[in-house]
C-alpha positions as CSV (number, residue, x, y, z in Angstrom):
1,X,77.3,-161.6,-102.0
2,X,77.4,-161.1,-98.4
3,X,75.4,-163.7,-96.5
4,X,75.0,-165.9,-99.5
5,X,76.7,-168.5,-101.4
6,X,78.0,-168.5,-104.7
7,X,77.6,-171.2,-107.4
8,X,79.8,-171.3,-110.4
9,X,78.5,-172.9,-113.5
10,X,80.8,-174.5,-115.9
11,X,84.8,-174.1,-115.7
12,X,85.8,-172.6,-112.2
13,X,89.2,-171.0,-111.7
14,X,89.9,-173.5,-108.9
15,X,93.4,-172.4,-108.1
16,X,92.1,-169.0,-107.1
17,X,89.2,-170.4,-105.2
18,X,91.6,-172.8,-103.1
19,X,93.8,-169.6,-102.4
20,X,90.9,-167.6,-100.7
21,X,91.3,-167.3,-97.1
22,X,88.0,-168.8,-96.3
23,X,89.0,-172.2,-97.6
24,X,89.8,-174.6,-94.7
25,X,90.3,-177.8,-96.7
26,X,89.6,-179.3,-100.2
27,X,87.2,-182.3,-100.8
28,X,89.1,-183.8,-104.0
29,X,88.7,-186.8,-106.2
30,X,92.6,-187.0,-106.0
31,X,93.1,-186.2,-109.7
32,X,96.8,-185.1,-110.0
33,X,96.2,-181.6,-111.0
34,X,93.8,-181.0,-108.1
35,X,96.2,-182.7,-105.7
36,X,99.0,-180.5,-106.8
37,X,96.8,-177.2,-107.1
38,X,95.8,-177.9,-103.3
39,X,99.5,-178.6,-102.2
40,X,100.9,-175.4,-103.9
41,X,98.6,-173.1,-102.3
42,X,98.7,-174.9,-98.9
43,X,95.3,-176.4,-98.5
44,X,94.9,-179.8,-96.7
45,X,92.6,-182.1,-98.4
46,X,89.9,-184.6,-97.8
47,X,90.3,-187.3,-100.4
48,X,87.6,-189.1,-102.3
49,X,89.1,-191.0,-105.2
50,X,86.9,-192.5,-107.6
51,X,89.3,-194.3,-110.2
52,X,92.5,-194.6,-112.1
53,X,95.7,-193.3,-110.3
54,X,93.5,-191.3,-107.9
55,X,93.8,-194.2,-105.2
56,X,97.7,-193.8,-105.4
57,X,97.5,-190.1,-105.0
58,X,95.3,-190.5,-102.2
59,X,97.9,-192.6,-100.4
60,X,100.6,-190.0,-101.1
61,X,98.3,-187.3,-99.6
62,X,97.2,-189.3,-96.6
63,X,99.8,-191.7,-95.8
64,X,103.0,-190.3,-97.1
65,X,102.8,-186.6,-96.7
66,X,100.2,-186.6,-94.3
67,X,98.3,-183.4,-95.4
68,X,95.0,-185.0,-95.7
69,X,92.3,-187.4,-94.4
70,X,90.5,-190.0,-96.6
71,X,86.8,-190.5,-96.6
72,X,87.3,-194.3,-97.0
73,X,86.4,-195.1,-100.5
74,X,88.1,-198.5,-101.5
75,X,86.6,-199.3,-104.8
76,X,86.6,-197.7,-108.4
77,X,83.3,-196.1,-109.1
78,X,83.4,-197.2,-112.8
79,X,84.1,-200.9,-111.8
80,X,82.0,-201.8,-108.8
81,X,81.1,-198.6,-107.1
82,X,81.4,-197.4,-103.6
83,X,79.3,-195.7,-101.2
84,X,80.6,-193.4,-98.4
85,X,78.3,-193.0,-95.1
86,X,77.6,-189.3,-94.3
87,X,79.0,-190.1,-90.8
88,X,82.5,-190.7,-92.5
89,X,82.5,-187.6,-94.5
90,X,81.6,-185.6,-91.2
91,X,84.5,-187.4,-89.4
92,X,86.9,-186.6,-92.2
93,X,85.9,-182.8,-92.4
94,X,86.3,-182.5,-88.3
95,X,89.7,-184.4,-88.6
96,X,91.1,-182.0,-91.2
97,X,89.6,-178.8,-89.7
98,X,89.9,-179.3,-85.7
99,X,92.6,-180.4,-83.3
100,X,96.4,-181.1,-83.2
101,X,96.3,-183.4,-86.3
102,X,94.6,-180.6,-88.3
103,X,97.2,-178.0,-87.3
104,X,100.1,-180.4,-88.1
105,X,98.5,-181.0,-91.4
106,X,98.2,-177.4,-92.3
107,X,101.7,-176.8,-91.3
108,X,103.1,-179.6,-93.3
109,X,101.1,-178.6,-96.5
110,X,102.2,-175.0,-96.0
111,X,105.8,-176.0,-96.1
112,X,105.2,-178.1,-99.3
113,X,103.6,-174.9,-100.8
114,X,106.6,-172.9,-99.9
115,X,108.8,-175.6,-101.4
116,X,106.8,-175.3,-104.5
117,X,107.1,-171.7,-104.9
118,X,111.0,-171.9,-104.4
119,X,111.1,-174.6,-107.1
120,X,109.6,-172.3,-109.7
121,X,111.4,-169.1,-109.1
122,X,114.5,-168.2,-111.1
123,X,117.1,-170.7,-110.0
124,X,114.9,-173.1,-108.4
125,X,114.8,-176.7,-109.4
126,X,111.9,-176.6,-111.7
127,X,112.8,-173.5,-113.3
128,X,116.5,-175.0,-114.0
129,X,115.0,-178.1,-115.2
130,X,112.7,-176.4,-117.6
131,X,115.7,-174.3,-118.7
132,X,117.9,-177.4,-119.2
133,X,114.9,-178.9,-121.3
134,X,114.6,-176.1,-123.5
135,X,118.4,-175.9,-124.1
136,X,118.5,-179.6,-124.8
137,X,115.8,-179.1,-127.2
138,X,117.7,-176.2,-129.0
139,X,120.6,-178.7,-129.4
140,X,118.6,-181.4,-130.9
141,X,116.9,-179.0,-133.3
142,X,120.3,-177.5,-134.5
143,X,121.6,-181.1,-135.2
144,X,118.8,-181.8,-137.3
145,X,119.1,-178.6,-139.3
146,X,122.7,-179.3,-139.6
147,X,122.4,-182.8,-141.0
148,X,119.5,-181.8,-143.3
149,X,122.1,-179.2,-144.9
């Protein structure tokens, strides 16, 4: 669709979209799945939380990991509501896309993506923990089978 945008109705393959080379940043509500997906593919974020744990996730992304920029939302949408000025969005986009700060965010999130990939490889920390969990479940199931005999 050269020269045209693409509209996806309904479910979209978000991770595949985030992996595309044309994606420079991700505007996210900071839900945990979206945050993890962006981190694991190495895409910096523009954070726009709307409720629940999303404000905590925003702090992780912007203040702790420093791989994103906040648009400035301060209140839950469902409780009081909050508005964001278009200038704040423009400023956040420029911060995450241009300059030294943007380059540093990009480097940090790429390192996190590599760490995530290593964690799920054979012998990685996530892979090892999953195998240990499955083994533990097997032991519990075996004990229950023996006690029922």
